[in-house]
py3Dmol code that shows the C-alpha trace and the ligand (Angstrom):
import py3Dmol

protein = """\
ATOM      1  CA  MET A   1    -144.823   4.806  78.804  1.00  0.00           C
ATOM      2  CA  LYS A   2    -143.229   6.483  75.720  1.00  0.00           C
ATOM      3  CA  LYS A   3    -146.307   9.114  75.472  1.00  0.00           C
ATOM      4  CA  TRP A   4    -145.825   9.743  79.065  1.00  0.00           C
ATOM      5  CA  LEU A   5    -142.165  10.452  78.585  1.00  0.00           C
ATOM      6  CA  GLY A   6    -143.046  12.445  75.432  1.00  0.00           C
ATOM      7  CA  SER A   7    -145.344  14.962  77.546  1.00  0.00           C
ATOM      8  CA  VAL A   8    -142.792  15.155  80.271  1.00  0.00           C
ATOM      9  CA  VAL A   9    -140.204  16.339  77.782  1.00  0.00           C
ATOM     10  CA  ALA A  10    -142.692  18.635  76.185  1.00  0.00           C
ATOM     11  CA  PHE A  11    -143.490  20.090  79.470  1.00  0.00           C
ATOM     12  CA  VAL A  12    -139.967  20.525  80.400  1.00  0.00           C
ATOM     13  CA  ILE A  13    -139.400  22.450  77.039  1.00  0.00           C
ATOM     14  CA  VAL A  14    -142.131  24.783  77.571  1.00  0.00           C
ATOM     15  CA  LEU A  15    -140.822  25.491  80.972  1.00  0.00           C
ATOM     16  CA  ILE A  16    -137.465  26.255  79.634  1.00  0.00           C
ATOM     17  CA  ILE A  17    -138.779  28.434  76.945  1.00  0.00           C
ATOM     18  CA  ALA A  18    -140.991  30.499  79.583  1.00  0.00           C
ATOM     19  CA  GLY A  19    -137.864  30.856  81.696  1.00  0.00           C
ATOM     20  CA  CYS A  20    -136.095  32.528  78.987  1.00  0.00           C
ATOM     21  CA  GLY A  21    -138.984  34.824  78.033  1.00  0.00           C
ATOM     22  CA  ASN A  22    -138.978  35.897  81.753  1.00  0.00           C
ATOM     23  CA  GLU A  23    -135.377  36.803  81.808  1.00  0.00           C
ATOM     24  CA  LYS A  24    -134.486  40.649  81.532  1.00  0.00           C
ATOM     25  CA  THR A  25    -132.982  41.168  77.912  1.00  0.00           C
ATOM     26  CA  ASN A  26    -130.203  43.660  77.524  1.00  0.00           C
ATOM     27  CA  GLY A  27    -130.051  44.245  73.865  1.00  0.00           C
ATOM     28  CA  ASP A  28    -129.045  40.833  72.512  1.00  0.00           C
ATOM     29  CA  ASN A  29    -127.914  39.524  75.652  1.00  0.00           C
ATOM     30  CA  ASN A  30    -130.480  37.106  76.423  1.00  0.00           C
ATOM     31  CA  ASN A  31    -128.721  34.440  78.414  1.00  0.00           C
ATOM     32  CA  LYS A  32    -126.979  36.641  81.127  1.00  0.00           C
ATOM     33  CA  GLU A  33    -128.049  38.805  83.821  1.00  0.00           C
ATOM     34  CA  THR A  34    -124.976  40.893  83.562  1.00  0.00           C
ATOM     35  CA  ILE A  35    -124.584  43.936  81.764  1.00  0.00           C
ATOM     36  CA  ARG A  36    -122.026  43.823  78.947  1.00  0.00           C
ATOM     37  CA  VAL A  37    -120.053  47.203  79.045  1.00  0.00           C
ATOM     38  CA  THR A  38    -117.020  48.042  76.448  1.00  0.00           C
ATOM     39  CA  THR A  39    -115.143  50.765  77.354  1.00  0.00           C
ATOM     40  CA  THR A  40    -111.990  52.735  75.954  1.00  0.00           C
ATOM     41  CA  THR A  41    -109.671  53.663  78.593  1.00  0.00           C
ATOM     42  CA  GLY A  42    -108.797  51.862  81.823  1.00  0.00           C
ATOM     43  CA  GLN A  43    -109.951  54.847  83.883  1.00  0.00           C
ATOM     44  CA  VAL A  44    -113.630  54.530  82.194  1.00  0.00           C
ATOM     45  CA  ALA A  45    -113.489  50.891  82.767  1.00  0.00           C
ATOM     46  CA  ASP A  46    -112.570  51.165  86.474  1.00  0.00           C
ATOM     47  CA  LEU A  47    -115.379  53.728  87.227  1.00  0.00           C
ATOM     48  CA  VAL A  48    -117.814  51.388  85.697  1.00  0.00           C
ATOM     49  CA  LYS A  49    -116.489  48.183  87.482  1.00  0.00           C
ATOM     50  CA  ASN A  50    -116.694  50.091  90.628  1.00  0.00           C
ATOM     51  CA  ILE A  51    -120.365  50.949  90.234  1.00  0.00           C
ATOM     52  CA  GLY A  52    -121.607  47.877  88.323  1.00  0.00           C
ATOM     53  CA  GLY A  53    -119.514  45.468  90.520  1.00  0.00           C
ATOM     54  CA  ASP A  54    -120.350  41.681  89.762  1.00  0.00           C
ATOM     55  CA  LYS A  55    -123.609  42.825  87.565  1.00  0.00           C
ATOM     56  CA  VAL A  56    -121.331  44.237  84.826  1.00  0.00           C
ATOM     57  CA  GLU A  57    -118.809  42.495  82.721  1.00  0.00           C
ATOM     58  CA  VAL A  58    -116.589  45.105  81.533  1.00  0.00           C
ATOM     59  CA  VAL A  59    -114.164  44.691  78.433  1.00  0.00           C
ATOM     60  CA  SER A  60    -111.683  47.740  78.161  1.00  0.00           C
ATOM     61  CA  LEU A  61    -110.019  48.403  74.660  1.00  0.00           C
ATOM     62  CA  MET A  62    -106.943  50.139  76.032  1.00  0.00           C
ATOM     63  CA  GLY A  63    -104.543  48.484  78.399  1.00  0.00           C
ATOM     64  CA  PRO A  64    -101.602  49.796  79.846  1.00  0.00           C
ATOM     65  CA  GLY A  65     -99.113  51.914  78.091  1.00  0.00           C
ATOM     66  CA  VAL A  66    -101.670  52.625  75.414  1.00  0.00           C
ATOM     67  CA  ASP A  67    -102.171  56.380  74.129  1.00  0.00           C
ATOM     68  CA  PRO A  68    -105.862  57.077  73.454  1.00  0.00           C
ATOM     69  CA  HIS A  69    -105.140  60.239  71.377  1.00  0.00           C
ATOM     70  CA  LEU A  70    -103.790  58.150  68.528  1.00  0.00           C
ATOM     71  CA  TYR A  71    -105.362  54.952  69.231  1.00  0.00           C
ATOM     72  CA  GLN A  72    -107.159  53.215  66.269  1.00  0.00           C
ATOM     73  CA  ALA A  73    -109.828  50.650  66.696  1.00  0.00           C
ATOM     74  CA  SER A  74    -108.953  47.288  65.398  1.00  0.00           C
ATOM     75  CA  GLN A  75    -111.374  44.796  63.659  1.00  0.00           C
ATOM     76  CA  GLY A  76    -111.624  42.992  67.092  1.00  0.00           C
ATOM     77  CA  ASP A  77    -112.388  46.211  68.763  1.00  0.00           C
ATOM     78  CA  ILE A  78    -115.187  46.875  66.757  1.00  0.00           C
ATOM     79  CA  LYS A  79    -116.580  43.355  67.412  1.00  0.00           C
ATOM     80  CA  LYS A  80    -116.473  44.126  71.060  1.00  0.00           C
ATOM     81  CA  LEU A  81    -118.067  47.566  70.650  1.00  0.00           C
ATOM     82  CA  ASP A  82    -120.636  45.798  68.548  1.00  0.00           C
ATOM     83  CA  GLN A  83    -121.338  43.023  71.276  1.00  0.00           C
ATOM     84  CA  ALA A  84    -121.624  45.526  74.077  1.00  0.00           C
ATOM     85  CA  ASP A  85    -125.161  46.561  75.662  1.00  0.00           C
ATOM     86  CA  ILE A  86    -123.591  49.841  76.456  1.00  0.00           C
ATOM     87  CA  ILE A  87    -120.374  51.593  75.619  1.00  0.00           C
ATOM     88  CA  PHE A  88    -118.649  54.233  77.897  1.00  0.00           C
ATOM     89  CA  TYR A  89    -115.643  56.387  76.684  1.00  0.00           C
ATOM     90  CA  ASN A  90    -113.866  59.444  77.966  1.00  0.00           C
ATOM     91  CA  GLY A  91    -114.994  61.941  75.422  1.00  0.00           C
ATOM     92  CA  LEU A  92    -113.950  65.644  74.487  1.00  0.00           C
ATOM     93  CA  HIS A  93    -112.069  64.177  71.682  1.00  0.00           C
ATOM     94  CA  LEU A  94    -109.591  62.042  73.801  1.00  0.00           C
ATOM     95  CA  GLU A  95    -110.253  59.090  71.471  1.00  0.00           C
ATOM     96  CA  GLY A  96    -109.694  61.377  68.573  1.00  0.00           C
ATOM     97  CA  LYS A  97    -109.703  58.692  65.973  1.00  0.00           C
ATOM     98  CA  MET A  98    -112.725  56.737  67.210  1.00  0.00           C
ATOM     99  CA  ASP A  99    -115.372  59.343  67.016  1.00  0.00           C
ATOM    100  CA  GLU A 100    -116.973  58.156  64.012  1.00  0.00           C
ATOM    101  CA  ILE A 101    -117.263  54.694  65.263  1.00  0.00           C
ATOM    102  CA  PHE A 102    -118.958  55.959  68.545  1.00  0.00           C
ATOM    103  CA  GLU A 103    -121.415  57.807  66.156  1.00  0.00           C
ATOM    104  CA  LYS A 104    -122.376  54.596  64.236  1.00  0.00           C
ATOM    105  CA  MET A 105    -122.494  52.357  67.308  1.00  0.00           C
ATOM    106  CA  SER A 106    -124.978  55.286  68.699  1.00  0.00           C
ATOM    107  CA  GLU A 107    -127.520  54.156  66.046  1.00  0.00           C
ATOM    108  CA  ASP A 108    -128.470  50.800  68.181  1.00  0.00           C
ATOM    109  CA  LYS A 109    -127.178  51.432  71.818  1.00  0.00           C
ATOM    110  CA  ALA A 110    -126.419  53.896  74.295  1.00  0.00           C
ATOM    111  CA  VAL A 111    -122.652  55.445  73.866  1.00  0.00           C
ATOM    112  CA  ILE A 112    -121.950  57.408  76.872  1.00  0.00           C
ATOM    113  CA  ALA A 113    -119.041  59.945  77.109  1.00  0.00           C
ATOM    114  CA  ILE A 114    -118.188  60.318  81.018  1.00  0.00           C
ATOM    115  CA  ALA A 115    -116.873  63.815  80.214  1.00  0.00           C
ATOM    116  CA  ASP A 116    -120.138  64.992  78.973  1.00  0.00           C
ATOM    117  CA  SER A 117    -121.470  64.593  82.618  1.00  0.00           C
ATOM    118  CA  VAL A 118    -118.816  67.146  83.893  1.00  0.00           C
ATOM    119  CA  PRO A 119    -120.399  70.682  84.050  1.00  0.00           C
ATOM    120  CA  GLU A 120    -118.903  73.242  81.725  1.00  0.00           C
ATOM    121  CA  GLU A 121    -117.532  75.368  84.503  1.00  0.00           C
ATOM    122  CA  LYS A 122    -115.450  72.708  85.671  1.00  0.00           C
ATOM    123  CA  LEU A 123    -113.874  72.264  82.111  1.00  0.00           C
ATOM    124  CA  LEU A 124    -110.754  73.539  81.153  1.00  0.00           C
ATOM    125  CA  SER A 125    -110.183  75.017  77.664  1.00  0.00           C
ATOM    126  CA  ALA A 126    -107.701  73.338  75.326  1.00  0.00           C
ATOM    127  CA  ASP A 127    -105.845  76.422  74.773  1.00  0.00           C
ATOM    128  CA  ASP A 128    -104.911  75.627  71.215  1.00  0.00           C
ATOM    129  CA  GLY A 129    -106.695  78.285  69.652  1.00  0.00           C
ATOM    130  CA  SER A 130    -109.733  76.069  69.094  1.00  0.00           C
ATOM    131  CA  GLU A 131    -112.925  76.293  71.088  1.00  0.00           C
ATOM    132  CA  SER A 132    -112.598  72.641  72.335  1.00  0.00           C
ATOM    133  CA  TYR A 133    -111.635  71.414  75.864  1.00  0.00           C
ATOM    134  CA  ASP A 134    -109.041  69.697  77.425  1.00  0.00           C
ATOM    135  CA  PRO A 135    -109.952  66.049  77.717  1.00  0.00           C
ATOM    136  CA  HIS A 136    -108.049  64.932  80.482  1.00  0.00           C
ATOM    137  CA  VAL A 137    -110.897  65.440  83.019  1.00  0.00           C
ATOM    138  CA  TRP A 138    -110.122  62.345  85.123  1.00  0.00           C
ATOM    139  CA  PHE A 139    -107.191  64.283  86.613  1.00  0.00           C
ATOM    140  CA  ASP A 140    -109.526  66.567  88.654  1.00  0.00           C
ATOM    141  CA  ILE A 141    -111.238  64.025  91.122  1.00  0.00           C
ATOM    142  CA  GLU A 142    -113.994  66.646  91.972  1.00  0.00           C
ATOM    143  CA  ALA A 143    -114.713  66.447  88.198  1.00  0.00           C
ATOM    144  CA  TRP A 144    -114.441  62.812  87.592  1.00  0.00           C
ATOM    145  CA  ILE A 145    -117.045  62.138  90.493  1.00  0.00           C
ATOM    146  CA  TYR A 146    -119.891  63.483  88.155  1.00  0.00           C
ATOM    147  CA  GLY A 147    -119.206  60.355  86.135  1.00  0.00           C
ATOM    148  CA  ILE A 148    -120.339  58.211  88.817  1.00  0.00           C
ATOM    149  CA  GLU A 149    -123.749  59.636  88.612  1.00  0.00           C
ATOM    150  CA  ALA A 150    -123.917  59.317  84.931  1.00  0.00           C
ATOM    151  CA  VAL A 151    -122.858  55.679  84.979  1.00  0.00           C
ATOM    152  CA  LYS A 152    -125.189  54.751  87.634  1.00  0.00           C
ATOM    153  CA  GLN A 153    -128.027  56.192  85.747  1.00  0.00           C
ATOM    154  CA  GLU A 154    -127.208  54.398  82.535  1.00  0.00           C
ATOM    155  CA  LEU A 155    -126.750  51.049  84.597  1.00  0.00           C
ATOM    156  CA  ILE A 156    -130.209  51.238  86.140  1.00  0.00           C
ATOM    157  CA  LYS A 157    -131.778  52.129  82.776  1.00  0.00           C
ATOM    158  CA  LEU A 158    -130.548  48.692  81.567  1.00  0.00           C
ATOM    159  CA  SER A 159    -131.134  46.770  84.613  1.00  0.00           C
ATOM    160  CA  PRO A 160    -133.795  48.575  86.957  1.00  0.00           C
ATOM    161  CA  GLU A 161    -133.968  45.638  89.232  1.00  0.00           C
ATOM    162  CA  GLN A 162    -130.491  46.427  90.498  1.00  0.00           C
ATOM    163  CA  GLU A 163    -131.010  50.109  91.292  1.00  0.00           C
ATOM    164  CA  GLU A 164    -130.359  49.621  95.056  1.00  0.00           C
ATOM    165  CA  VAL A 165    -127.140  47.912  94.335  1.00  0.00           C
ATOM    166  CA  PHE A 166    -125.771  50.394  91.838  1.00  0.00           C
ATOM    167  CA  THR A 167    -126.731  53.173  94.225  1.00  0.00           C
ATOM    168  CA  GLU A 168    -124.965  51.522  97.084  1.00  0.00           C
ATOM    169  CA  ASN A 169    -121.778  51.098  94.970  1.00  0.00           C
ATOM    170  CA  ALA A 170    -121.813  54.656  93.906  1.00  0.00           C
ATOM    171  CA  THR A 171    -122.314  56.265  97.215  1.00  0.00           C
ATOM    172  CA  SER A 172    -119.426  54.239  98.560  1.00  0.00           C
ATOM    173  CA  TYR A 173    -117.231  54.893  95.482  1.00  0.00           C
ATOM    174  CA  LYS A 174    -117.951  58.566  95.810  1.00  0.00           C
ATOM    175  CA  LYS A 175    -116.515  58.348  99.459  1.00  0.00           C
ATOM    176  CA  ASP A 176    -113.472  56.842  98.300  1.00  0.00           C
ATOM    177  CA  LEU A 177    -112.756  59.274  95.754  1.00  0.00           C
ATOM    178  CA  GLU A 178    -113.412  62.293  97.952  1.00  0.00           C
ATOM    179  CA  GLU A 179    -110.848  60.920 100.516  1.00  0.00           C
ATOM    180  CA  MET A 180    -108.282  60.665  97.538  1.00  0.00           C
ATOM    181  CA  HIS A 181    -109.225  63.859  96.537  1.00  0.00           C
ATOM    182  CA  GLN A 182    -108.260  65.466 100.207  1.00  0.00           C
ATOM    183  CA  TYR A 183    -105.039  63.098 100.178  1.00  0.00           C
ATOM    184  CA  ALA A 184    -103.729  64.741  97.022  1.00  0.00           C
ATOM    185  CA  ILE A 185    -104.380  68.422  98.340  1.00  0.00           C
ATOM    186  CA  ASP A 186    -102.683  67.751 101.677  1.00  0.00           C
ATOM    187  CA  GLN A 187     -99.843  65.939  99.819  1.00  0.00           C
ATOM    188  CA  ILE A 188     -99.137  68.424  97.193  1.00  0.00           C
ATOM    189  CA  GLN A 189     -99.350  71.154  99.873  1.00  0.00           C
ATOM    190  CA  SER A 190     -96.455  69.582 101.719  1.00  0.00           C
ATOM    191  CA  ILE A 191     -94.061  70.428  98.708  1.00  0.00           C
ATOM    192  CA  PRO A 192     -92.445  73.945  99.046  1.00  0.00           C
ATOM    193  CA  ALA A 193     -94.647  76.664  97.108  1.00  0.00           C
ATOM    194  CA  GLU A 194     -91.859  77.604  94.609  1.00  0.00           C
ATOM    195  CA  SER A 195     -91.211  74.019  93.971  1.00  0.00           C
ATOM    196  CA  ARG A 196     -94.811  73.238  92.849  1.00  0.00           C
ATOM    197  CA  VAL A 197     -94.062  72.856  89.345  1.00  0.00           C
ATOM    198  CA  LEU A 198     -94.850  69.744  87.214  1.00  0.00           C
ATOM    199  CA  VAL A 199     -93.097  69.079  83.715  1.00  0.00           C
ATOM    200  CA  THR A 200     -94.042  66.309  81.731  1.00  0.00           C
ATOM    201  CA  ALA A 201     -93.962  64.957  78.266  1.00  0.00           C
ATOM    202  CA  HIS A 202     -97.608  66.133  77.233  1.00  0.00           C
ATOM    203  CA  ASP A 203    -100.134  68.483  78.492  1.00  0.00           C
ATOM    204  CA  ALA A 204    -102.229  65.698  80.603  1.00  0.00           C
ATOM    205  CA  PHE A 205    -101.952  67.072  83.821  1.00  0.00           C
ATOM    206  CA  LYS A 206    -103.403  70.606  83.565  1.00  0.00           C
ATOM    207  CA  TYR A 207    -106.619  69.521  85.608  1.00  0.00           C
ATOM    208  CA  PHE A 208    -104.426  67.963  88.058  1.00  0.00           C
ATOM    209  CA  GLY A 209    -102.419  71.303  88.571  1.00  0.00           C
ATOM    210  CA  ASN A 210    -105.607  73.364  88.692  1.00  0.00           C
ATOM    211  CA  ALA A 211    -107.322  71.067  91.196  1.00  0.00           C
ATOM    212  CA  TYR A 212    -103.978  70.410  93.568  1.00  0.00           C
ATOM    213  CA  GLY A 213    -102.130  73.697  93.090  1.00  0.00           C
ATOM    214  CA  LEU A 214     -99.237  72.731  90.618  1.00  0.00           C
ATOM    215  CA  GLU A 215     -98.136  74.863  87.894  1.00  0.00           C
ATOM    216  CA  VAL A 216     -98.006  72.378  84.818  1.00  0.00           C
ATOM    217  CA  MET A 217     -95.552  72.587  81.810  1.00  0.00           C
ATOM    218  CA  GLY A 218     -95.886  70.045  78.985  1.00  0.00           C
ATOM    219  CA  LEU A 219     -93.247  69.479  76.093  1.00  0.00           C
ATOM    220  CA  GLN A 220     -96.124  68.538  73.698  1.00  0.00           C
ATOM    221  CA  GLY A 221     -99.629  69.808  73.295  1.00  0.00           C
ATOM    222  CA  LEU A 222    -102.753  68.324  74.513  1.00  0.00           C
ATOM    223  CA  SER A 223    -102.713  65.774  72.128  1.00  0.00           C
ATOM    224  CA  THR A 224     -99.817  63.263  71.368  1.00  0.00           C
ATOM    225  CA  ASP A 225    -100.786  63.844  67.807  1.00  0.00           C
ATOM    226  CA  SER A 226     -98.296  66.642  67.329  1.00  0.00           C
ATOM    227  CA  GLU A 227     -94.360  66.485  67.101  1.00  0.00           C
ATOM    228  CA  TYR A 228     -92.650  68.311  69.661  1.00  0.00           C
ATOM    229  CA  GLY A 229     -90.167  70.849  68.122  1.00  0.00           C
ATOM    230  CA  LEU A 230     -86.672  72.092  69.092  1.00  0.00           C
ATOM    231  CA  LYS A 231     -88.055  75.344  70.228  1.00  0.00           C
ATOM    232  CA  ASP A 232     -90.287  73.758  72.763  1.00  0.00           C
ATOM    233  CA  VAL A 233     -87.317  71.834  74.244  1.00  0.00           C
ATOM    234  CA  GLN A 234     -85.285  75.033  74.507  1.00  0.00           C
ATOM    235  CA  SER A 235     -88.092  77.148  76.275  1.00  0.00           C
ATOM    236  CA  LEU A 236     -88.686  74.294  78.563  1.00  0.00           C
ATOM    237  CA  VAL A 237     -84.790  74.013  79.454  1.00  0.00           C
ATOM    238  CA  ASP A 238     -84.644  77.677  80.024  1.00  0.00           C
ATOM    239  CA  THR A 239     -87.532  77.575  82.751  1.00  0.00           C
ATOM    240  CA  LEU A 240     -86.028  74.544  84.523  1.00  0.00           C
ATOM    241  CA  VAL A 241     -82.750  76.534  84.772  1.00  0.00           C
ATOM    242  CA  GLU A 242     -84.442  79.888  85.822  1.00  0.00           C
ATOM    243  CA  ARG A 243     -86.650  78.401  88.366  1.00  0.00           C
ATOM    244  CA  ASN A 244     -84.395  75.766  89.611  1.00  0.00           C
ATOM    245  CA  ILE A 245     -86.549  73.091  88.924  1.00  0.00           C
ATOM    246  CA  LYS A 246     -85.162  69.665  90.187  1.00  0.00           C
ATOM    247  CA  ALA A 247     -87.322  66.931  88.481  1.00  0.00           C
ATOM    248  CA  VAL A 248     -89.271  66.053  85.321  1.00  0.00           C
ATOM    249  CA  PHE A 249     -91.491  63.314  84.799  1.00  0.00           C
ATOM    250  CA  VAL A 250     -91.886  60.541  81.904  1.00  0.00           C
ATOM    251  CA  GLU A 251     -95.263  59.312  81.277  1.00  0.00           C
ATOM    252  CA  SER A 252     -96.444  55.673  80.991  1.00  0.00           C
ATOM    253  CA  SER A 253     -98.063  56.136  77.493  1.00  0.00           C
ATOM    254  CA  ILE A 254     -95.717  58.158  76.067  1.00  0.00           C
ATOM    255  CA  SER A 255     -92.074  57.774  74.472  1.00  0.00           C
ATOM    256  CA  GLU A 256     -89.188  59.216  77.001  1.00  0.00           C
ATOM    257  CA  LYS A 257     -87.371  60.445  74.174  1.00  0.00           C
ATOM    258  CA  SER A 258     -88.876  64.140  74.440  1.00  0.00           C
ATOM    259  CA  ILE A 259     -88.131  64.356  78.139  1.00  0.00           C
ATOM    260  CA  ASN A 260     -84.761  63.054  77.753  1.00  0.00           C
ATOM    261  CA  ALA A 261     -84.119  65.699  75.370  1.00  0.00           C
ATOM    262  CA  VAL A 262     -84.942  68.312  78.036  1.00  0.00           C
ATOM    263  CA  VAL A 263     -82.737  66.680  80.613  1.00  0.00           C
ATOM    264  CA  GLU A 264     -79.787  66.809  78.299  1.00  0.00           C
ATOM    265  CA  GLY A 265     -80.574  70.404  77.318  1.00  0.00           C
ATOM    266  CA  ALA A 266     -80.390  71.336  80.988  1.00  0.00           C
ATOM    267  CA  LYS A 267     -77.235  69.540  81.629  1.00  0.00           C
ATOM    268  CA  GLU A 268     -75.669  71.629  78.869  1.00  0.00           C
ATOM    269  CA  LYS A 269     -76.311  74.553  80.801  1.00  0.00           C
ATOM    270  CA  ASN A 270     -75.063  73.042  83.936  1.00  0.00           C
ATOM    271  CA  HIS A 271     -78.389  72.479  85.494  1.00  0.00           C
ATOM    272  CA  GLN A 272     -78.928  68.971  86.938  1.00  0.00           C
ATOM    273  CA  VAL A 273     -82.324  67.729  86.334  1.00  0.00           C
ATOM    274  CA  VAL A 274     -83.389  64.237  87.037  1.00  0.00           C
ATOM    275  CA  ILE A 275     -86.328  62.135  85.985  1.00  0.00           C
ATOM    276  CA  GLY A 276     -88.479  61.968  89.045  1.00  0.00           C
ATOM    277  CA  GLY A 277     -90.223  58.829  88.109  1.00  0.00           C
ATOM    278  CA  GLU A 278     -93.060  57.489  85.706  1.00  0.00           C
ATOM    279  CA  LEU A 279     -96.527  59.113  85.933  1.00  0.00           C
ATOM    280  CA  PHE A 280     -99.500  57.440  84.479  1.00  0.00           C
ATOM    281  CA  SER A 281    -101.238  60.036  82.400  1.00  0.00           C
ATOM    282  CA  ASP A 282    -103.592  58.670  79.633  1.00  0.00           C
ATOM    283  CA  ALA A 283    -103.204  54.940  80.605  1.00  0.00           C
ATOM    284  CA  MET A 284    -103.226  53.094  83.833  1.00  0.00           C
ATOM    285  CA  GLY A 285    -100.923  50.341  85.299  1.00  0.00           C
ATOM    286  CA  GLU A 286    -101.333  46.467  84.910  1.00  0.00           C
ATOM    287  CA  GLU A 287    -104.258  44.801  85.629  1.00  0.00           C
ATOM    288  CA  GLY A 288    -104.140  43.308  89.128  1.00  0.00           C
ATOM    289  CA  THR A 289    -101.591  45.860  90.472  1.00  0.00           C
ATOM    290  CA  GLU A 290    -102.571  48.962  92.514  1.00  0.00           C
ATOM    291  CA  GLU A 291    -101.834  51.034  89.795  1.00  0.00           C
ATOM    292  CA  GLY A 292    -104.175  49.273  87.530  1.00  0.00           C
ATOM    293  CA  THR A 293    -107.023  50.945  89.468  1.00  0.00           C
ATOM    294  CA  TYR A 294    -108.086  54.542  89.278  1.00  0.00           C
ATOM    295  CA  ILE A 295    -107.375  55.433  92.992  1.00  0.00           C
ATOM    296  CA  GLY A 296    -104.118  53.371  92.853  1.00  0.00           C
ATOM    297  CA  MET A 297    -102.832  55.114  89.774  1.00  0.00           C
ATOM    298  CA  PHE A 298    -103.864  58.628  91.359  1.00  0.00           C
ATOM    299  CA  LYS A 299    -101.983  57.801  94.625  1.00  0.00           C
ATOM    300  CA  HIS A 300     -98.848  56.630  92.661  1.00  0.00           C
ATOM    301  CA  ASN A 301     -98.620  59.786  90.788  1.00  0.00           C
ATOM    302  CA  VAL A 302     -99.411  62.145  93.996  1.00  0.00           C
ATOM    303  CA  ASP A 303     -96.578  60.137  95.741  1.00  0.00           C
ATOM    304  CA  THR A 304     -94.153  60.122  92.980  1.00  0.00           C
ATOM    305  CA  ILE A 305     -94.559  63.924  92.289  1.00  0.00           C
ATOM    306  CA  VAL A 306     -94.258  64.746  96.217  1.00  0.00           C
ATOM    307  CA  ASN A 307     -91.406  62.491  96.764  1.00  0.00           C
ATOM    308  CA  SER A 308     -89.215  64.149  93.748  1.00  0.00           C
ATOM    309  CA  LEU A 309     -90.408  67.880  94.366  1.00  0.00           C
ATOM    310  CA  LYS A 310     -90.316  67.989  97.987  1.00  0.00           C
TER     311      LYS A 310
END
"""
ligand_1 = """\
1
ZN
Zn -103.237 63.007 76.783
"""
view = py3Dmol.view(width=600, height=400)
view.addModel(protein, "pdb")
view.setStyle({"model": 0}, {"cartoon": {"style": "trace"}})
view.addModel(ligand_1, "xyz")
view.setStyle({"model": 1}, {"stick": {}})
view.zoomTo()
view.show()
């Protein structure tokens, strides 16, 4: 009797081991079918979630209100990057303090910059005397759409049996983004031509302005890693007065201090400027809210701008 039980147990153990062996392995992810993805910004996380669906488990390092230009990875973040099967980030030095970590991580897994999939002719230069590009590519939906194909291809490499699902998701998400692109074009065009000027705290919106027909002025440079100066405030105030611009905008990931200085400066020159609302620039909204998704965040920005400038 005991001997019989023993062989059943042995048989079951053999089955379990055989089962494990058959399972697809993604890096050291032996027990799960999902691909473990770690991303930097919310925009990148949302892109991967839309294409991977329930076949991916996405951990995003940078939540709402977090400024990627200044972000430094914690020990906990390194662990999350280490445990991932694949890492997606924005690139073009948006996550300027993490470049070294990405290089190190790329020794044993794919580390993919979404911006690298955008054709060079779609990129805008940083205009800071260097030869680098402006990293805020997600604000031109046509450029960001290139990321869909890149994510899809990488996920298929890790999980070829899910090719059909990833392809379907990618096609449907691309359609959603194309619709939002057209919405943004139509809405911005409803603002009178002379009022199509977007003044914000830092230069995150050049792609947005370029794609949707707004002149863009930022108080700070491309990276928030530079203090704004009095001269910048003054020249921006002069422009507001000269062009009779009614509203300026604050950003969720930047302190309001700089833009408040502009509003005050205009007041001193008897020009009334209001803060038109908060725009999401480098970070998205809270998870679970509409603004916590890329499309929702984009719509919020378009509607906020149109309501204040129209
Ligand atoms: Zn930025």
